[in-house]
Biopython code that builds the backbone (N, CA, C, O; Angstrom):
import numpy as np
from Bio.PDB.StructureBuilder import StructureBuilder

atoms = [
    (1, "MET", "N", (0.848, -1.190, 0.000)),
    (1, "MET", "CA", (0.000, 0.000, 0.000)),
    (1, "MET", "C", (0.889, 1.248, 0.000)),
    (1, "MET", "O", (1.848, 1.331, 0.767)),
    (2, "ASP", "N", (0.567, 2.208, -0.858)),
    (2, "ASP", "CA", (1.385, 3.416, -0.940)),
    (2, "ASP", "C", (0.992, 4.421, 0.142)),
    (2, "ASP", "O", (-0.027, 4.273, 0.816)),
    (3, "GLN", "N", (1.828, 5.444, 0.286)),
    (3, "GLN", "CA", (1.627, 6.443, 1.342)),
    (3, "GLN", "C", (0.303, 7.180, 1.211)),
    (3, "GLN", "O", (-0.352, 7.450, 2.217)),
    (4, "ALA", "N", (-0.098, 7.506, 0.001)),
    (4, "ALA", "CA", (-1.353, 8.237, -0.196)),
    (4, "ALA", "C", (-2.537, 7.413, 0.303)),
    (4, "ALA", "O", (-3.434, 7.940, 0.961)),
    (5, "ASN", "N", (-2.535, 6.120, -0.012)),
    (5, "ASN", "CA", (-3.619, 5.256, 0.462)),
    (5, "ASN", "C", (-3.584, 5.096, 1.974)),
    (5, "ASN", "O", (-4.629, 5.071, 2.624)),
    (6, "GLN", "N", (-2.373, 4.987, 2.537)),
    (6, "GLN", "CA", (-2.247, 4.872, 3.992)),
    (6, "GLN", "C", (-2.802, 6.111, 4.675)),
    (6, "GLN", "O", (-3.533, 6.011, 5.660)),
    (7, "LEU", "N", (-2.453, 7.280, 4.148)),
    (7, "LEU", "CA", (-2.944, 8.529, 4.722)),
    (7, "LEU", "C", (-4.456, 8.598, 4.611)),
    (7, "LEU", "O", (-5.130, 8.942, 5.582)),
    (8, "GLU", "N", (-4.992, 8.280, 3.461)),
    (8, "GLU", "CA", (-6.436, 8.330, 3.248)),
    (8, "GLU", "C", (-7.165, 7.378, 4.198)),
    (8, "GLU", "O", (-8.185, 7.741, 4.782)),
    (9, "GLU", "N", (-6.647, 6.175, 4.349)),
    (9, "GLU", "CA", (-7.266, 5.209, 5.256)),
    (9, "GLU", "C", (-7.197, 5.675, 6.704)),
    (9, "GLU", "O", (-8.163, 5.536, 7.454)),
    (10, "PHE", "N", (-6.050, 6.231, 7.096)),
    (10, "PHE", "CA", (-5.907, 6.722, 8.462)),
    (10, "PHE", "C", (-6.877, 7.866, 8.731)),
    (10, "PHE", "O", (-7.533, 7.895, 9.772)),
    (11, "LEU", "N", (-6.969, 8.808, 7.794)),
    (11, "LEU", "CA", (-7.876, 9.940, 7.976)),
    (11, "LEU", "C", (-9.330, 9.483, 8.054)),
    (11, "LEU", "O", (-10.114, 10.058, 8.809)),
    (12, "GLU", "N", (-9.700, 8.467, 7.292)),
    (12, "GLU", "CA", (-11.058, 7.921, 7.391)),
    (12, "GLU", "C", (-11.281, 7.282, 8.752)),
    (12, "GLU", "O", (-12.367, 7.382, 9.323)),
    (13, "ARG", "N", (-10.246, 6.624, 9.269)),
    (13, "ARG", "CA", (-10.354, 6.041, 10.617)),
    (13, "ARG", "C", (-10.546, 7.136, 11.655)),
    (13, "ARG", "O", (-11.380, 7.003, 12.550)),
    (14, "VAL", "N", (-9.786, 8.207, 11.542)),
    (14, "VAL", "CA", (-9.929, 9.336, 12.469)),
    (14, "VAL", "C", (-11.330, 9.911, 12.361)),
    (14, "VAL", "O", (-11.978, 10.160, 13.377)),
    (15, "ARG", "N", (-11.805, 10.124, 11.140)),
    (15, "ARG", "CA", (-13.155, 10.679, 10.945)),
    (15, "ARG", "C", (-14.209, 9.793, 11.595)),
    (15, "ARG", "O", (-15.182, 10.301, 12.153)),
    (16, "SER", "N", (-14.034, 8.482, 11.531)),
    (16, "SER", "CA", (-15.010, 7.568, 12.124)),
    (16, "SER", "C", (-15.047, 7.682, 13.646)),
    (16, "SER", "O", (-16.036, 7.310, 14.278)),
    (17, "LEU", "N", (-13.981, 8.191, 14.222)),
    (17, "LEU", "CA", (-13.900, 8.352, 15.678)),
    (17, "LEU", "C", (-14.405, 9.713, 16.149)),
    (17, "LEU", "O", (-14.501, 9.955, 17.352)),
    (18, "LEU", "N", (-14.727, 10.594, 15.216)),
    (18, "LEU", "CA", (-15.109, 11.968, 15.567)),
    (18, "LEU", "C", (-16.606, 12.169, 15.753)),
    (18, "LEU", "O", (-17.061, 13.298, 15.937)),
    (19, "GLY", "N", (-17.355, 11.113, 15.708)),
    (19, "GLY", "CA", (-18.790, 11.243, 15.936)),
    (19, "GLY", "C", (-19.596, 11.000, 14.689)),
    (19, "GLY", "O", (-19.056, 10.638, 13.644)),
    (20, "PRO", "N", (-20.909, 11.204, 14.804)),
    (20, "PRO", "CA", (-21.808, 10.855, 13.698)),
    (20, "PRO", "C", (-21.708, 11.766, 12.474)),
    (20, "PRO", "O", (-22.050, 11.328, 11.376)),
    (21, "ASN", "N", (-21.263, 12.990, 12.614)),
    (21, "ASN", "CA", (-21.154, 13.921, 11.483)),
    (21, "ASN", "C", (-19.751, 14.522, 11.404)),
    (21, "ASN", "O", (-19.582, 15.725, 11.599)),
    (22, "PRO", "N", (-18.743, 13.692, 11.119)),
    (22, "PRO", "CA", (-17.382, 14.227, 11.086)),
    (22, "PRO", "C", (-17.189, 15.168, 9.903)),
    (22, "PRO", "O", (-17.852, 15.024, 8.876)),
    (23, "PRO", "N", (-16.293, 16.120, 10.047)),
    (23, "PRO", "CA", (-16.048, 17.041, 8.935)),
    (23, "PRO", "C", (-15.383, 16.321, 7.768)),
    (23, "PRO", "O", (-14.598, 15.392, 7.956)),
    (24, "ALA", "N", (-15.709, 16.762, 6.582)),
    (24, "ALA", "CA", (-15.084, 16.228, 5.373)),
    (24, "ALA", "C", (-13.993, 17.187, 4.923)),
    (24, "ALA", "O", (-14.040, 18.383, 5.210)),
    (25, "LEU", "N", (-13.025, 16.651, 4.224)),
    (25, "LEU", "CA", (-11.950, 17.472, 3.678)),
    (25, "LEU", "C", (-12.113, 17.567, 2.172)),
    (25, "LEU", "O", (-12.336, 16.563, 1.496)),
    (26, "ALA", "N", (-12.002, 18.774, 1.657)),
    (26, "ALA", "CA", (-12.025, 18.969, 0.210)),
    (26, "ALA", "C", (-10.710, 18.438, -0.371)),
    (26, "ALA", "O", (-9.736, 18.233, 0.353)),
    (27, "GLU", "N", (-10.702, 18.224, -1.662)),
    (27, "GLU", "CA", (-9.573, 17.579, -2.326)),
    (27, "GLU", "C", (-8.219, 18.218, -2.023)),
    (27, "GLU", "O", (-7.263, 17.505, -1.717)),
    (28, "GLY", "N", (-8.117, 19.530, -2.100)),
    (28, "GLY", "CA", (-6.829, 20.196, -1.899)),
    (28, "GLY", "C", (-6.482, 20.511, -0.469)),
    (28, "GLY", "O", (-5.371, 20.961, -0.187)),
    (29, "GLU", "N", (-7.408, 20.287, 0.444)),
    (29, "GLU", "CA", (-7.168, 20.667, 1.839)),
    (29, "GLU", "C", (-6.063, 19.866, 2.507)),
    (29, "GLU", "O", (-5.270, 20.424, 3.265)),
    (30, "VAL", "N", (-5.999, 18.574, 2.241)),
    (30, "VAL", "CA", (-4.963, 17.755, 2.881)),
    (30, "VAL", "C", (-3.587, 18.279, 2.500)),
    (30, "VAL", "O", (-2.720, 18.435, 3.360)),
    (31, "GLU", "N", (-3.382, 18.549, 1.226)),
    (31, "GLU", "CA", (-2.078, 19.075, 0.788)),
    (31, "GLU", "C", (-1.807, 20.448, 1.399)),
    (31, "GLU", "O", (-0.674, 20.740, 1.781)),
    (32, "ALA", "N", (-2.830, 21.289, 1.496)),
    (32, "ALA", "CA", (-2.660, 22.616, 2.102)),
    (32, "ALA", "C", (-2.296, 22.497, 3.582)),
    (32, "ALA", "O", (-1.459, 23.251, 4.079)),
    (33, "ILE", "N", (-2.916, 21.561, 4.278)),
    (33, "ILE", "CA", (-2.613, 21.339, 5.698)),
    (33, "ILE", "C", (-1.185, 20.825, 5.856)),
    (33, "ILE", "O", (-0.447, 21.285, 6.727)),
    (34, "LEU", "N", (-0.800, 19.871, 5.011)),
    (34, "LEU", "CA", (0.559, 19.334, 5.086)),
    (34, "LEU", "C", (1.601, 20.402, 4.772)),
    (34, "LEU", "O", (2.668, 20.433, 5.385)),
    (35, "GLU", "N", (1.295, 21.267, 3.826)),
    (35, "GLU", "CA", (2.223, 22.361, 3.500)),
    (35, "GLU", "C", (2.334, 23.329, 4.672)),
    (35, "GLU", "O", (3.431, 23.786, 4.994)),
    (36, "LEU", "N", (1.222, 23.641, 5.306)),
    (36, "LEU", "CA", (1.256, 24.507, 6.488)),
    (36, "LEU", "C", (2.101, 23.876, 7.584)),
    (36, "LEU", "O", (2.917, 24.555, 8.207)),
    (37, "ALA", "N", (1.913, 22.591, 7.822)),
    (37, "ALA", "CA", (2.695, 21.899, 8.851)),
    (37, "ALA", "C", (4.188, 21.919, 8.512)),
    (37, "ALA", "O", (5.027, 22.110, 9.393)),
    (38, "ARG", "N", (4.511, 21.721, 7.242)),
    (38, "ARG", "CA", (5.920, 21.743, 6.816)),
    (38, "ARG", "C", (6.558, 23.100, 7.073)),
    (38, "ARG", "O", (7.657, 23.193, 7.622)),
    (39, "VAL", "N", (5.856, 24.146, 6.669)),
    (39, "VAL", "CA", (6.383, 25.506, 6.845)),
    (39, "VAL", "C", (6.518, 25.832, 8.337)),
    (39, "VAL", "O", (7.520, 26.412, 8.758)),
    (40, "ALA", "N", (5.528, 25.467, 9.120)),
    (40, "ALA", "CA", (5.590, 25.733, 10.564)),
    (40, "ALA", "C", (6.768, 25.002, 11.203)),
    (40, "ALA", "O", (7.480, 25.572, 12.030)),
    (41, "ALA", "N", (6.971, 23.759, 10.827)),
    (41, "ALA", "CA", (8.067, 22.969, 11.403)),
    (41, "ALA", "C", (9.436, 23.530, 11.025)),
    (41, "ALA", "O", (10.385, 23.438, 11.804)),
    (42, "HIS", "N", (9.535, 24.108, 9.839)),
    (42, "HIS", "CA", (10.821, 24.653, 9.409)),
    (42, "HIS", "C", (11.008, 26.117, 9.783)),
    (42, "HIS", "O", (12.113, 26.648, 9.672)),
    (43, "SER", "N", (9.943, 26.771, 10.223)),
    (43, "SER", "CA", (10.043, 28.175, 10.618)),
    (43, "SER", "C", (10.344, 28.324, 12.103)),
    (43, "SER", "O", (10.806, 29.380, 12.535)),
    (44, "SER", "N", (10.098, 27.315, 12.865)),
    (44, "SER", "CA", (10.304, 27.341, 14.309)),
    (44, "SER", "C", (10.945, 26.024, 14.699)),
    (44, "SER", "O", (12.035, 25.689, 14.233)),
    (45, "GLU", "N", (10.277, 25.295, 15.537)),
    (45, "GLU", "CA", (10.718, 23.950, 15.860)),
    (45, "GLU", "C", (9.647, 22.987, 15.375)),
    (45, "GLU", "O", (8.522, 23.403, 15.100)),
    (46, "ARG", "N", (9.971, 21.736, 15.267)),
    (46, "ARG", "CA", (9.043, 20.746, 14.713)),
    (46, "ARG", "C", (7.712, 20.716, 15.463)),
    (46, "ARG", "O", (6.663, 20.499, 14.855)),
    (47, "ARG", "N", (7.747, 20.930, 16.763)),
    (47, "ARG", "CA", (6.512, 20.881, 17.556)),
    (47, "ARG", "C", (5.546, 21.993, 17.192)),
    (47, "ARG", "O", (4.376, 21.940, 17.572)),
    (48, "ALA", "N", (6.005, 22.984, 16.472)),
    (48, "ALA", "CA", (5.116, 24.066, 16.043)),
    (48, "ALA", "C", (4.121, 23.595, 14.985)),
    (48, "ALA", "O", (3.055, 24.193, 14.834)),
    (49, "ALA", "N", (4.451, 22.536, 14.254)),
    (49, "ALA", "CA", (3.597, 22.072, 13.160)),
    (49, "ALA", "C", (2.209, 21.639, 13.627)),
    (49, "ALA", "O", (1.222, 22.156, 13.104)),
    (50, "PRO", "N", (2.082, 20.714, 14.585)),
    (50, "PRO", "CA", (0.732, 20.310, 14.977)),
    (50, "PRO", "C", (-0.043, 21.424, 15.667)),
    (50, "PRO", "O", (-1.258, 21.528, 15.504)),
    (51, "VAL", "N", (0.643, 22.246, 16.427)),
    (51, "VAL", "CA", (-0.055, 23.336, 17.115)),
    (51, "VAL", "C", (-0.553, 24.368, 16.102)),
    (51, "VAL", "O", (-1.666, 24.877, 16.233)),
    (52, "THR", "N", (0.255, 24.674, 15.109)),
    (52, "THR", "CA", (-0.144, 25.622, 14.067)),
    (52, "THR", "C", (-1.353, 25.110, 13.292)),
    (52, "THR", "O", (-2.299, 25.858, 13.044)),
    (53, "THR", "N", (-1.323, 23.846, 12.913)),
    (53, "THR", "CA", (-2.450, 23.298, 12.161)),
    (53, "THR", "C", (-3.704, 23.229, 13.022)),
    (53, "THR", "O", (-4.810, 23.415, 12.514)),
    (54, "TYR", "N", (-3.552, 22.966, 14.307)),
    (54, "TYR", "CA", (-4.697, 22.959, 15.224)),
    (54, "TYR", "C", (-5.301, 24.357, 15.328)),
    (54, "TYR", "O", (-6.520, 24.514, 15.262)),
    (55, "LEU", "N", (-4.455, 25.365, 15.489)),
    (55, "LEU", "CA", (-4.946, 26.745, 15.570)),
    (55, "LEU", "C", (-5.696, 27.135, 14.300)),
    (55, "LEU", "O", (-6.760, 27.751, 14.365)),
    (56, "ALA", "N", (-5.146, 26.778, 13.162)),
    (56, "ALA", "CA", (-5.829, 27.068, 11.901)),
    (56, "ALA", "C", (-7.168, 26.351, 11.857)),
    (56, "ALA", "O", (-8.158, 26.918, 11.395)),
    (57, "GLY", "N", (-7.211, 25.123, 12.327)),
    (57, "GLY", "CA", (-8.457, 24.371, 12.361)),
    (57, "GLY", "C", (-9.513, 25.020, 13.234)),
    (57, "GLY", "O", (-10.696, 25.012, 12.894)),
    (58, "LEU", "N", (-9.094, 25.577, 14.351)),
    (58, "LEU", "CA", (-10.039, 26.272, 15.229)),
    (58, "LEU", "C", (-10.662, 27.470, 14.515)),
    (58, "LEU", "O", (-11.861, 27.720, 14.640)),
    (59, "VAL", "N", (-9.856, 28.193, 13.780)),
    (59, "VAL", "CA", (-10.344, 29.368, 13.054)),
    (59, "VAL", "C", (-11.278, 28.955, 11.918)),
    (59, "VAL", "O", (-12.261, 29.642, 11.641)),
    (60, "LEU", "N", (-10.975, 27.846, 11.267)),
    (60, "LEU", "CA", (-11.698, 27.446, 10.062)),
    (60, "LEU", "C", (-12.892, 26.529, 10.321)),
    (60, "LEU", "O", (-13.505, 26.041, 9.371)),
    (61, "GLY", "N", (-13.227, 26.291, 11.560)),
    (61, "GLY", "CA", (-14.256, 25.327, 11.921)),
    (61, "GLY", "C", (-15.534, 25.374, 11.112)),
    (61, "GLY", "O", (-16.025, 24.320, 10.710)),
    (62, "GLY", "N", (-16.089, 26.526, 10.858)),
    (62, "GLY", "CA", (-17.360, 26.608, 10.148)),
    (62, "GLY", "C", (-17.254, 27.125, 8.728)),
    (62, "GLY", "O", (-18.266, 27.399, 8.083)),
    (63, "ALA", "N", (-16.038, 27.259, 8.244)),
    (63, "ALA", "CA", (-15.846, 27.845, 6.914)),
    (63, "ALA", "C", (-16.163, 26.846, 5.804)),
    (63, "ALA", "O", (-16.095, 25.634, 6.004)),
    (64, "ALA", "N", (-16.507, 27.370, 4.642)),
    (64, "ALA", "CA", (-16.757, 26.552, 3.456)),
    (64, "ALA", "C", (-15.439, 25.929, 2.979)),
    (64, "ALA", "O", (-14.379, 26.526, 3.170)),
    (65, "PRO", "N", (-15.486, 24.734, 2.360)),
    (65, "PRO", "CA", (-14.254, 24.062, 1.927)),
    (65, "PRO", "C", (-13.334, 24.921, 1.066)),
    (65, "PRO", "O", (-12.120, 24.912, 1.266)),
    (66, "GLU", "N", (-13.893, 25.662, 0.113)),
    (66, "GLU", "CA", (-13.034, 26.478, -0.760)),
    (66, "GLU", "C", (-12.372, 27.620, 0.014)),
    (66, "GLU", "O", (-11.255, 28.019, -0.316)),
    (67, "ALA", "N", (-13.038, 28.144, 1.025)),
    (67, "ALA", "CA", (-12.459, 29.195, 1.860)),
    (67, "ALA", "C", (-11.363, 28.627, 2.753)),
    (67, "ALA", "O", (-10.375, 29.309, 3.023)),
    (68, "ARG", "N", (-11.522, 27.398, 3.211)),
    (68, "ARG", "CA", (-10.516, 26.777, 4.082)),
    (68, "ARG", "C", (-9.200, 26.609, 3.344)),
    (68, "ARG", "O", (-8.143, 26.959, 3.869)),
    (69, "GLU", "N", (-9.256, 26.085, 2.152)),
    (69, "GLU", "CA", (-8.024, 25.866, 1.396)),
    (69, "GLU", "C", (-7.330, 27.193, 1.084)),
    (69, "GLU", "O", (-6.110, 27.298, 1.214)),
    (70, "ALA", "N", (-8.085, 28.189, 0.680)),
    (70, "ALA", "CA", (-7.513, 29.505, 0.376)),
    (70, "ALA", "C", (-6.880, 30.117, 1.625)),
    (70, "ALA", "O", (-5.800, 30.704, 1.552)),
    (71, "PHE", "N", (-7.551, 29.982, 2.771)),
    (71, "PHE", "CA", (-7.020, 30.505, 4.029)),
    (71, "PHE", "C", (-5.691, 29.833, 4.368)),
    (71, "PHE", "O", (-4.731, 30.506, 4.744)),
    (72, "LEU", "N", (-5.634, 28.519, 4.235)),
    (72, "LEU", "CA", (-4.412, 27.780, 4.546)),
    (72, "LEU", "C", (-3.275, 28.185, 3.613)),
    (72, "LEU", "O", (-2.147, 28.392, 4.058)),
    (73, "ASP", "N", (-3.570, 28.298, 2.330)),
    (73, "ASP", "CA", (-2.549, 28.717, 1.360)),
    (73, "ASP", "C", (-2.021, 30.111, 1.695)),
    (73, "ASP", "O", (-0.817, 30.359, 1.617)),
    (74, "ASP", "N", (-2.920, 31.015, 2.066)),
    (74, "ASP", "CA", (-2.522, 32.373, 2.419)),
    (74, "ASP", "C", (-1.662, 32.388, 3.683)),
    (74, "ASP", "O", (-0.686, 33.134, 3.763)),
    (75, "LEU", "N", (-2.020, 31.573, 4.658)),
    (75, "LEU", "CA", (-1.237, 31.506, 5.894)),
    (75, "LEU", "C", (0.172, 30.977, 5.610)),
    (75, "LEU", "O", (1.142, 31.464, 6.191)),
    (76, "VAL", "N", (0.291, 29.996, 4.730)),
    (76, "VAL", "CA", (1.606, 29.471, 4.350)),
    (76, "VAL", "C", (2.452, 30.587, 3.746)),
    (76, "VAL", "O", (3.620, 30.741, 4.104)),
    (77, "VAL", "N", (1.881, 31.355, 2.845)),
    (77, "VAL", "CA", (2.611, 32.458, 2.213)),
    (77, "VAL", "C", (3.077, 33.458, 3.274)),
    (77, "VAL", "O", (4.231, 33.885, 3.259)),
    (78, "LYS", "N", (2.199, 33.824, 4.177)),
    (78, "LYS", "CA", (2.556, 34.793, 5.231)),
    (78, "LYS", "C", (3.681, 34.260, 6.115)),
    (78, "LYS", "O", (4.587, 35.012, 6.477)),
    (79, "LEU", "N", (3.638, 32.980, 6.464)),
    (79, "LEU", "CA", (4.693, 32.413, 7.292)),
    (79, "LEU", "C", (6.023, 32.350, 6.553)),
    (79, "LEU", "O", (7.079, 32.584, 7.142)),
    (80, "GLU", "N", (5.969, 32.036, 5.268)),
    (80, "GLU", "CA", (7.208, 31.980, 4.491)),
    (80, "GLU", "C", (7.836, 33.351, 4.312)),
    (80, "GLU", "O", (9.060, 33.487, 4.323)),
    (81, "VAL", "N", (7.002, 34.361, 4.147)),
    (81, "VAL", "CA", (7.519, 35.731, 4.004)),
    (81, "VAL", "C", (8.175, 36.186, 5.308)),
    (81, "VAL", "O", (9.167, 36.915, 5.285)),
    (82, "ALA", "N", (7.629, 35.759, 6.432)),
    (82, "ALA", "CA", (8.150, 36.178, 7.741)),
    (82, "ALA", "C", (9.443, 35.468, 8.115)),
    (82, "ALA", "O", (10.096, 35.853, 9.085)),
    (83, "ARG", "N", (9.825, 34.442, 7.364)),
    (83, "ARG", "CA", (11.058, 33.704, 7.714)),
    (83, "ARG", "C", (12.277, 34.537, 7.623)),
    (83, "ARG", "O", (13.377, 34.052, 7.887)),
]
sb = StructureBuilder()
sb.init_structure("model")
sb.init_model(0)
sb.init_chain("A")
sb.init_seg("    ")
for serial, (resi, resn, name, xyz) in enumerate(atoms, 1):
    if name == "N":
        sb.init_residue(resn, " ", resi, " ")
    sb.init_atom(name, np.array(xyz, "f"), 0.0, 1.0, " ", f" {name:<3s}", serial, name[0])
structure = sb.get_structure()
């Protein structure tokens, strides 16, 4: 099994543990989240990655899928500029 399938299966397992109406991820969101985590880990210390993605998730809780991906992409750009 390749990494993409492993990630997809794991995320489905996590979603199944989040209750009866777990949030869905739009197609580009996973890559946007991973990019945010990468930038956060390289801009500070590695432990900044999960905390940064969690904070972004708190802000994006009720946003539409297309707005979430755009927000994440914009945050990555801002963090990279601040490096």
